[in-house]
MARZAKE-310746 format. One record per residue (C-alpha): residue in one letter; x, y, z; chain; residue number from 1. Coordinates in steps of 0.1 Angstrom, whole numbers. Layout:
BEGIN
+-----+-------+-------+-------+-------+-----+
: res :     u :     v :     w : chain :   n :
+-----+-------+-------+-------+-------+-----+
:   A :     X :     Y :     Z :     A : NUM :
...
+-----+-------+-------+-------+-------+-----+
This chain:
BEGIN
+-----+-------+-------+-------+-------+-----+
: res :     u :     v :     w : chain :   n :
+-----+-------+-------+-------+-------+-----+
:   I :     0 :     0 :     0 :     A :   1 :
:   S :    16 :    31 :   -11 :     A :   2 :
:   H :    11 :    66 :   -26 :     A :   3 :
:   R :    37 :    84 :   -46 :     A :   4 :
:   S :    42 :   119 :   -62 :     A :   5 :
:   L :    73 :   110 :   -81 :     A :   6 :
:   F :    57 :   118 :  -114 :     A :   7 :
:   E :    51 :   155 :  -102 :     A :   8 :
:   R :    86 :   157 :   -89 :     A :   9 :
:   F :   109 :   138 :  -114 :     A :  10 :
:   G :    85 :   135 :  -145 :     A :  11 :
:   K :    70 :   106 :  -161 :     A :  12 :
:   E :    96 :    97 :  -185 :     A :  13 :
:   T :   125 :    95 :  -158 :     A :  14 :
:   V :   103 :    74 :  -133 :     A :  15 :
:   C :    93 :    50 :  -161 :     A :  16 :
:   L :   130 :    48 :  -171 :     A :  17 :
:   L :   142 :    39 :  -135 :     A :  18 :
:   Q :   112 :    14 :  -126 :     A :  19 :
:   N :   102 :    -5 :  -155 :     A :  20 :
:   G :    82 :   -34 :  -140 :     A :  21 :
:   Y :    84 :   -18 :  -106 :     A :  22 :
:   S :    47 :   -11 :  -101 :     A :  23 :
:   G :    50 :    -3 :   -63 :     A :  24 :
:   I :    62 :    31 :   -70 :     A :  25 :
:   H :    34 :    43 :   -90 :     A :  26 :
:   P :    -1 :    32 :  -102 :     A :  27 :
:   H :     3 :    43 :  -139 :     A :  28 :
:   K :     2 :    16 :  -164 :     A :  29 :
:   T :    29 :    26 :  -189 :     A :  30 :
:   A :    60 :     9 :  -176 :     A :  31 :
:   I :    70 :   -24 :  -191 :     A :  32 :
:   K :    62 :   -53 :  -169 :     A :  33 :
:   M :    93 :   -76 :  -168 :     A :  34 :
:   R :    93 :  -113 :  -165 :     A :  35 :
:   E :    97 :  -124 :  -130 :     A :  36 :
:   T :   131 :  -141 :  -125 :     A :  37 :
:   E :   129 :  -178 :  -111 :     A :  38 :
:   S :   148 :  -183 :   -77 :     A :  39 :
:   N :   184 :  -196 :   -83 :     A :  40 :
:   N :   218 :  -192 :   -63 :     A :  41 :
:   K :   228 :  -161 :   -85 :     A :  42 :
:   V :   233 :  -127 :   -69 :     A :  43 :
:   L :   240 :   -93 :   -83 :     A :  44 :
:   L :   260 :   -73 :   -57 :     A :  45 :
:   G :   262 :   -36 :   -58 :     A :  46 :
:   M :   299 :   -25 :   -53 :     A :  47 :
:   S :   312 :     8 :   -45 :     A :  48 :
:   G :   348 :    -2 :   -42 :     A :  49 :
:   G :   346 :     4 :    -3 :     A :  50 :
:   T :   353 :   -19 :    25 :     A :  51 :
:   D :   315 :   -29 :    32 :     A :  52 :
:   S :   307 :   -42 :    -6 :     A :  53 :
:   S :   341 :   -57 :    -6 :     A :  54 :
:   V :   336 :   -79 :    22 :     A :  55 :
:   A :   300 :   -86 :    10 :     A :  56 :
:   A :   314 :  -101 :   -20 :     A :  57 :
:   L :   337 :  -123 :     1 :     A :  58 :
:   L :   309 :  -135 :    24 :     A :  59 :
:   L :   285 :  -143 :    -5 :     A :  60 :
:   Q :   308 :  -162 :   -23 :     A :  61 :
:   D :   317 :  -182 :     8 :     A :  62 :
:   A :   280 :  -191 :    13 :     A :  63 :
:   G :   280 :  -206 :   -21 :     A :  64 :
:   Y :   264 :  -179 :   -42 :     A :  65 :
:   E :   274 :  -172 :   -79 :     A :  66 :
:   V :   284 :  -136 :   -75 :     A :  67 :
:   T :   283 :  -108 :  -101 :     A :  68 :
:   G :   296 :   -76 :   -91 :     A :  69 :
:   I :   281 :   -44 :  -105 :     A :  70 :
:   T :   294 :    -7 :   -99 :     A :  71 :
:   F :   268 :    21 :  -105 :     A :  72 :
:   R :   285 :    54 :  -117 :     A :  73 :
:   F :   263 :    77 :  -100 :     A :  74 :
:   Y :   287 :   106 :   -94 :     A :  75 :
:   E :   325 :   113 :   -97 :     A :  76 :
:   K :   341 :   143 :   -81 :     A :  77 :
:   E :   367 :   156 :  -102 :     A :  78 :
:   N :   364 :   125 :  -125 :     A :  79 :
:   D :   379 :   104 :  -101 :     A :  80 :
:   T :   373 :    67 :  -110 :     A :  81 :
:   E :   396 :    50 :   -83 :     A :  82 :
:   Y :   365 :    33 :   -70 :     A :  83 :
:   L :   359 :    15 :  -103 :     A :  84 :
:   E :   394 :     2 :  -104 :     A :  85 :
:   D :   392 :   -12 :   -69 :     A :  86 :
:   A :   358 :   -29 :   -73 :     A :  87 :
:   R :   373 :   -44 :  -105 :     A :  88 :
:   A :   405 :   -56 :   -91 :     A :  89 :
:   L :   387 :   -72 :   -60 :     A :  90 :
:   C :   364 :   -91 :   -85 :     A :  91 :
:   E :   392 :  -102 :  -106 :     A :  92 :
:   R :   409 :  -116 :   -73 :     A :  93 :
:   L :   377 :  -135 :   -65 :     A :  94 :
:   N :   373 :  -145 :  -101 :     A :  95 :
:   I :   336 :  -131 :  -103 :     A :  96 :
:   P :   325 :  -109 :  -133 :     A :  97 :
:   H :   322 :   -73 :  -128 :     A :  98 :
:   L :   300 :   -48 :  -145 :     A :  99 :
:   T :   297 :   -10 :  -146 :     A : 100 :
:   Y :   266 :     8 :  -154 :     A : 101 :
:   D :   267 :    46 :  -160 :     A : 102 :
:   V :   237 :    62 :  -144 :     A : 103 :
:   R :   254 :    97 :  -139 :     A : 104 :
:   D :   228 :   115 :  -161 :     A : 105 :
:   T :   198 :    99 :  -144 :     A : 106 :
:   F :   215 :   104 :  -109 :     A : 107 :
:   R :   217 :   143 :  -117 :     A : 108 :
:   K :   181 :   147 :  -129 :     A : 109 :
:   T :   166 :   127 :  -101 :     A : 110 :
:   I :   189 :   132 :   -71 :     A : 111 :
:   I :   211 :   161 :   -75 :     A : 112 :
:   D :   185 :   184 :   -90 :     A : 113 :
:   Y :   160 :   175 :   -64 :     A : 114 :
:   F :   186 :   182 :   -37 :     A : 115 :
:   I :   192 :   217 :   -51 :     A : 116 :
:   N :   155 :   224 :   -58 :     A : 117 :
:   E :   144 :   213 :   -22 :     A : 118 :
:   Y :   167 :   237 :    -6 :     A : 119 :
:   M :   156 :   265 :   -29 :     A : 120 :
:   A :   121 :   258 :   -19 :     A : 121 :
:   G :   131 :   264 :    17 :     A : 122 :
:   H :   128 :   224 :    25 :     A : 123 :
:   T :   152 :   199 :    39 :     A : 124 :
:   P :   160 :   172 :    13 :     A : 125 :
:   V :   166 :   134 :    20 :     A : 126 :
:   P :   187 :   125 :   -11 :     A : 127 :
:   C :   201 :    91 :     4 :     A : 128 :
:   T :   165 :    79 :    11 :     A : 129 :
:   L :   155 :    87 :   -24 :     A : 130 :
:   C :   184 :    72 :   -39 :     A : 131 :
:   N :   181 :    39 :   -22 :     A : 132 :
:   N :   143 :    36 :   -24 :     A : 133 :
:   Y :   139 :    49 :   -61 :     A : 134 :
:   L :   171 :    44 :   -78 :     A : 135 :
:   K :   197 :    21 :   -64 :     A : 136 :
:   W :   177 :   -10 :   -53 :     A : 137 :
:   P :   152 :    -5 :   -83 :     A : 138 :
:   L :   181 :    -5 :  -106 :     A : 139 :
:   L :   196 :   -37 :   -90 :     A : 140 :
:   K :   162 :   -55 :   -94 :     A : 141 :
:   R :   159 :   -43 :  -130 :     A : 142 :
:   I :   193 :   -55 :  -140 :     A : 143 :
:   S :   189 :   -88 :  -122 :     A : 144 :
:   D :   158 :   -94 :  -141 :     A : 145 :
:   E :   174 :   -87 :  -174 :     A : 146 :
:   M :   205 :  -110 :  -165 :     A : 147 :
:   G :   182 :  -139 :  -150 :     A : 148 :
:   I :   198 :  -134 :  -115 :     A : 149 :
:   Y :   174 :  -139 :   -86 :     A : 150 :
:   H :   190 :  -122 :   -57 :     A : 151 :
:   F :   206 :   -88 :   -55 :     A : 152 :
:   A :   226 :   -74 :   -25 :     A : 153 :
:   T :   247 :   -44 :   -11 :     A : 154 :
:   G :   269 :   -36 :    18 :     A : 155 :
:   H :   241 :   -21 :    38 :     A : 156 :
:   Y :   240 :   -24 :    76 :     A : 157 :
:   V :   205 :   -39 :    79 :     A : 158 :
:   R :   186 :   -71 :    83 :     A : 159 :
:   R :   153 :   -85 :    69 :     A : 160 :
:   R :   127 :  -106 :    86 :     A : 161 :
:   F :    96 :  -123 :    74 :     A : 162 :
:   I :    66 :  -113 :    97 :     A : 163 :
:   N :    29 :  -121 :    92 :     A : 164 :
:   G :    33 :  -128 :    55 :     A : 165 :
:   C :    54 :   -95 :    47 :     A : 166 :
:   Y :    92 :   -90 :    45 :     A : 167 :
:   H :   105 :   -60 :    67 :     A : 168 :
:   I :   139 :   -44 :    69 :     A : 169 :
:   T :   152 :   -46 :   105 :     A : 170 :
:   T :   181 :   -29 :   122 :     A : 171 :
:   G :   215 :   -40 :   118 :     A : 172 :
:   A :   235 :   -54 :   144 :     A : 173 :
:   D :   260 :   -25 :   147 :     A : 174 :
:   P :   240 :     5 :   160 :     A : 175 :
:   D :   264 :    30 :   150 :     A : 176 :
:   K :   261 :    18 :   113 :     A : 177 :
:   D :   226 :     9 :   112 :     A : 178 :
:   Q :   210 :    21 :    79 :     A : 179 :
:   S :   174 :     9 :    82 :     A : 180 :
:   F :   162 :    46 :    85 :     A : 181 :
:   F :   168 :    50 :    47 :     A : 182 :
:   L :   151 :    18 :    35 :     A : 183 :
:   W :   115 :    22 :    45 :     A : 184 :
:   G :   103 :    27 :     8 :     A : 185 :
:   L :   112 :    -7 :    -6 :     A : 186 :
:   P :    85 :   -29 :   -19 :     A : 187 :
:   Q :    79 :   -66 :   -13 :     A : 188 :
:   E :    92 :   -75 :   -48 :     A : 189 :
:   I :   125 :   -60 :   -37 :     A : 190 :
:   L :   125 :   -72 :     0 :     A : 191 :
:   Q :   118 :  -108 :    -8 :     A : 192 :
:   R :   148 :  -112 :   -30 :     A : 193 :
:   M :   174 :   -90 :   -13 :     A : 194 :
:   L :   206 :  -104 :     5 :     A : 195 :
:   L :   221 :   -83 :    33 :     A : 196 :
:   P :   254 :  -102 :    44 :     A : 197 :
:   M :   265 :   -72 :    65 :     A : 198 :
:   G :   235 :   -71 :    88 :     A : 199 :
:   N :   248 :   -94 :   114 :     A : 200 :
:   L :   281 :   -77 :   116 :     A : 201 :
:   T :   300 :   -47 :   130 :     A : 202 :
:   K :   322 :   -24 :   111 :     A : 203 :
:   A :   350 :   -35 :   132 :     A : 204 :
:   R :   344 :   -72 :   124 :     A : 205 :
:   V :   342 :   -62 :    87 :     A : 206 :
:   R :   375 :   -45 :    87 :     A : 207 :
:   E :   390 :   -76 :   104 :     A : 208 :
:   I :   376 :   -99 :    79 :     A : 209 :
:   A :   389 :   -79 :    50 :     A : 210 :
:   A :   424 :   -79 :    66 :     A : 211 :
:   E :   423 :  -116 :    74 :     A : 212 :
:   R :   416 :  -123 :    40 :     A : 213 :
:   G :   444 :  -103 :    27 :     A : 214 :
:   F :   424 :   -73 :    12 :     A : 215 :
:   L :   443 :   -47 :    30 :     A : 216 :
:   K :   434 :   -18 :    10 :     A : 217 :
:   A :   396 :   -25 :    17 :     A : 218 :
:   A :   403 :   -30 :    52 :     A : 219 :
:   H :   419 :     4 :    57 :     A : 220 :
:   K :   396 :    24 :    35 :     A : 221 :
:   R :   379 :    54 :    51 :     A : 222 :
:   D :   340 :    54 :    56 :     A : 223 :
:   S :   323 :    77 :    33 :     A : 224 :
:   L :   307 :   106 :    53 :     A : 225 :
:   G :   275 :   126 :    43 :     A : 226 :
:   V :   259 :   128 :     9 :     A : 227 :
:   C :   281 :   112 :   -18 :     A : 228 :
:   F :   281 :   142 :   -41 :     A : 229 :
:   C :   282 :   167 :   -12 :     A : 230 :
:   P :   300 :   152 :    18 :     A : 231 :
:   M :   309 :   186 :    34 :     A : 232 :
:   D :   289 :   218 :    35 :     A : 233 :
:   Y :   260 :   219 :    12 :     A : 234 :
:   R :   261 :   257 :    11 :     A : 235 :
:   T :   294 :   256 :    -8 :     A : 236 :
:   F :   278 :   229 :   -32 :     A : 237 :
:   L :   248 :   252 :   -38 :     A : 238 :
:   H :   271 :   282 :   -47 :     A : 239 :
:   K :   289 :   261 :   -71 :     A : 240 :
:   E :   257 :   245 :   -88 :     A : 241 :
:   L :   236 :   274 :   -90 :     A : 242 :
:   P :   239 :   307 :  -113 :     A : 243 :
:   E :   254 :   337 :   -99 :     A : 244 :
:   G :   228 :   358 :   -82 :     A : 245 :
:   S :   204 :   327 :   -73 :     A : 246 :
:   I :   209 :   331 :   -37 :     A : 247 :
:   L :   207 :   366 :   -22 :     A : 248 :
:   P :   212 :   382 :    12 :     A : 249 :
:   G :   178 :   384 :    31 :     A : 250 :
:   K :   163 :   392 :    67 :     A : 251 :
:   F :   160 :   375 :    99 :     A : 252 :
:   F :   127 :   382 :   119 :     A : 253 :
:   D :   113 :   371 :   153 :     A : 254 :
:   E :    79 :   356 :   155 :     A : 255 :
:   M :    63 :   389 :   160 :     A : 256 :
:   G :    77 :   402 :   128 :     A : 257 :
:   N :   106 :   424 :   144 :     A : 258 :
:   F :   137 :   426 :   123 :     A : 259 :
:   I :   167 :   408 :   140 :     A : 260 :
:   A :   197 :   410 :   114 :     A : 261 :
:   R :   205 :   404 :    79 :     A : 262 :
:   H :   212 :   368 :    68 :     A : 263 :
:   K :   231 :   352 :    36 :     A : 264 :
:   G :   202 :   338 :    18 :     A : 265 :
:   Y :   173 :   317 :    29 :     A : 266 :
:   P :   188 :   282 :    12 :     A : 267 :
:   F :   216 :   283 :    38 :     A : 268 :
:   Y :   193 :   276 :    67 :     A : 269 :
:   T :   173 :   248 :    77 :     A : 270 :
:   I :   145 :   243 :   103 :     A : 271 :
:   G :   156 :   238 :   139 :     A : 272 :
:   Q :   191 :   252 :   130 :     A : 273 :
:   R :   212 :   271 :   158 :     A : 274 :
:   R :   246 :   272 :   148 :     A : 275 :
:   G :   262 :   292 :   118 :     A : 276 :
:   L :   234 :   319 :   119 :     A : 277 :
:   G :   260 :   346 :   120 :     A : 278 :
:   I :   242 :   366 :   148 :     A : 279 :
:   D :   252 :   374 :   185 :     A : 280 :
:   L :   223 :   376 :   207 :     A : 281 :
:   N :   220 :   372 :   243 :     A : 282 :
:   R :   197 :   340 :   240 :     A : 283 :
:   A :   198 :   310 :   221 :     A : 284 :
:   V :   175 :   311 :   188 :     A : 285 :
:   F :   166 :   287 :   163 :     A : 286 :
:   V :   152 :   286 :   127 :     A : 287 :
:   K :   114 :   282 :   130 :     A : 288 :
:   E :   102 :   289 :    95 :     A : 289 :
:   I :   115 :   299 :    60 :     A : 290 :
:   F :    98 :   319 :    34 :     A : 291 :
:   P :   116 :   316 :     0 :     A : 292 :
:   E :    94 :   343 :   -18 :     A : 293 :
:   E :   104 :   369 :     7 :     A : 294 :
:   N :   139 :   356 :    13 :     A : 295 :
:   K :   129 :   358 :    50 :     A : 296 :
:   V :   139 :   334 :    80 :     A : 297 :
:   I :   119 :   334 :   113 :     A : 298 :
:   L :   139 :   327 :   145 :     A : 299 :
:   S :   124 :   316 :   178 :     A : 300 :
:   N :   134 :   298 :   210 :     A : 301 :
:   L :   134 :   260 :   211 :     A : 302 :
:   K :   101 :   258 :   227 :     A : 303 :
:   A :    84 :   273 :   197 :     A : 304 :
:   L :    97 :   245 :   174 :     A : 305 :
:   K :    78 :   218 :   193 :     A : 306 :
:   K :    50 :   201 :   174 :     A : 307 :
:   T :    25 :   174 :   182 :     A : 308 :
:   E :    17 :   161 :   147 :     A : 309 :
:   M :    28 :   161 :   112 :     A : 310 :
:   T :    16 :   150 :    79 :     A : 311 :
:   L :    33 :   127 :    54 :     A : 312 :
:   K :    32 :   123 :    15 :     A : 313 :
:   D :    52 :    98 :    -7 :     A : 314 :
:   W :    47 :    70 :    19 :     A : 315 :
:   N :    50 :    35 :    18 :     A : 316 :
:   I :    38 :    10 :    44 :     A : 317 :
:   T :    48 :   -26 :    44 :     A : 318 :
:   N :    18 :   -39 :    63 :     A : 319 :
:   P :   -10 :   -16 :    71 :     A : 320 :
:   D :   -24 :   -38 :    98 :     A : 321 :
:   A :     8 :   -35 :   118 :     A : 322 :
:   L :    11 :     2 :   116 :     A : 323 :
:   L :   -20 :    22 :   112 :     A : 324 :
:   C :   -42 :    31 :   143 :     A : 325 :
:   K :   -16 :    14 :   167 :     A : 326 :
:   D :    -3 :    31 :   198 :     A : 327 :
:   D :    30 :    14 :   202 :     A : 328 :
:   V :    46 :    27 :   169 :     A : 329 :
:   I :    80 :    46 :   170 :     A : 330 :
:   V :    87 :    74 :   144 :     A : 331 :
:   K :   122 :    89 :   138 :     A : 332 :
:   I :   127 :   119 :   117 :     A : 333 :
:   R :   164 :   119 :   117 :     A : 334 :
:   Y :   189 :    91 :   113 :     A : 335 :
:   R :   200 :    87 :   149 :     A : 336 :
:   K :   179 :   111 :   170 :     A : 337 :
:   Q :   146 :   121 :   181 :     A : 338 :
:   A :   126 :    87 :   184 :     A : 339 :
:   N :    90 :    92 :   198 :     A : 340 :
:   R :    59 :    71 :   201 :     A : 341 :
:   C :    31 :    81 :   176 :     A : 342 :
:   T :    -3 :    71 :   163 :     A : 343 :
:   V :    -7 :    70 :   124 :     A : 344 :
:   T :   -39 :    72 :   105 :     A : 345 :
:   L :   -47 :    73 :    69 :     A : 346 :
:   Q :   -64 :   107 :    56 :     A : 347 :
:   A :   -92 :   109 :    30 :     A : 348 :
:   D :   -65 :   129 :     7 :     A : 349 :
:   N :   -43 :    97 :     9 :     A : 350 :
:   T :   -18 :   113 :    33 :     A : 351 :
:   L :    -7 :    99 :    66 :     A : 352 :
:   H :   -14 :   119 :    97 :     A : 353 :
:   V :    11 :   112 :   125 :     A : 354 :
:   Q :     0 :   121 :   161 :     A : 355 :
:   L :    29 :   123 :   184 :     A : 356 :
:   H :    24 :   112 :   220 :     A : 357 :
:   E :    51 :   138 :   229 :     A : 358 :
:   P :    63 :   168 :   211 :     A : 359 :
:   L :    91 :   168 :   187 :     A : 360 :
:   T :   111 :   197 :   177 :     A : 361 :
:   A :   124 :   209 :   143 :     A : 362 :
:   I :   100 :   188 :   121 :     A : 363 :
:   A :   108 :   200 :    86 :     A : 364 :
:   T :    91 :   199 :    55 :     A : 365 :
:   G :   111 :   176 :    30 :     A : 366 :
:   Q :   124 :   154 :    58 :     A : 367 :
:   A :   119 :   117 :    61 :     A : 368 :
:   A :   100 :    99 :    88 :     A : 369 :
:   A :   106 :    63 :    94 :     A : 370 :
:   F :    81 :    41 :   116 :     A : 371 :
:   Y :    94 :    14 :   138 :     A : 372 :
:   R :    82 :   -13 :   162 :     A : 373 :
:   E :   112 :   -23 :   182 :     A : 374 :
:   D :   139 :   -32 :   156 :     A : 375 :
:   V :   114 :   -37 :   127 :     A : 376 :
:   V :   109 :   -11 :   101 :     A : 377 :
:   L :    72 :    -6 :    92 :     A : 378 :
:   G :    71 :    22 :    65 :     A : 379 :
:   G :    78 :    59 :    62 :     A : 380 :
:   G :    70 :    89 :    42 :     A : 381 :
:   I :    81 :   125 :    34 :     A : 382 :
:   I :    70 :   152 :    58 :     A : 383 :
:   Q :    50 :   180 :    42 :     A : 384 :
+-----+-------+-------+-------+-------+-----+
């Protein structure tokens, strides 16, 4: 059960390109239906050239799977392709096939442009969530179907469990690396065929395995931080990507409309932000609201940011009976912070209403919200 507005966001042509045969993403009948692949011991493994996917290849091969590695060319900063060579070299050592798939144009249109446009709309984007749910995993399924490969896998630190007739993502064994928050949008046709070899391991153990097997470069690779195409300050990225004059100085106001100070441009601020405002007051203030049309940012105290409800669009629910109208559901609106009990109901306009049992601060339009019961992901959506 799901509702999407991807066609409005990305355009019909792009979505159909990504999700041929992936009917869970949209209700339209224009996509080509692909023949369902019969079960076999073959697996297509997404390989970034990093530690996690490298060890995933080792473990899948040890478990008896016939592994094919594939590296997606999503984004290459300054044309750096070392990751391609690393993935190819590892596959050669393991004597497994390796493919590359250039998806840079699609990644630009669907993820990078979305990222920029959301900030320019005064929203807080979630590019990793969209990439996983609408691009990376659907591409793995699509290419697996084309190749007659039943399973597909990645180096994600998550697990999977079959509960009451449905497959669910569950949290990984390493709480510091758990990535379940990003995968609430995957449908059953992906969940039932995915393999997650890293789910029961800690990152420390993964590095040990790589070293023990003689893959020293993989063992000592740095973890990637932040968004792959914008690992540091997104403000610098916006300046580089947008035409000069797209972001102009504006004004900070308090809740009563009183002028406080000048700011550098509304896209440089997000709801709940305290640091980096560039102002010195005798009290703590936070970004409460952003008005792009007026280049205006409203500041307030922390208490004013607290809310007891929110509405979600573009949502996905794994099993409605396990989520809707229950009082023991946990909602998270950030990767590691602010878990809270809630009750979720489906509205007449096909949005989800989330009633929080305790107030949450800094709920921002564009953010993702993921629902859990204990360690089980029940679904999620985008805050509107």
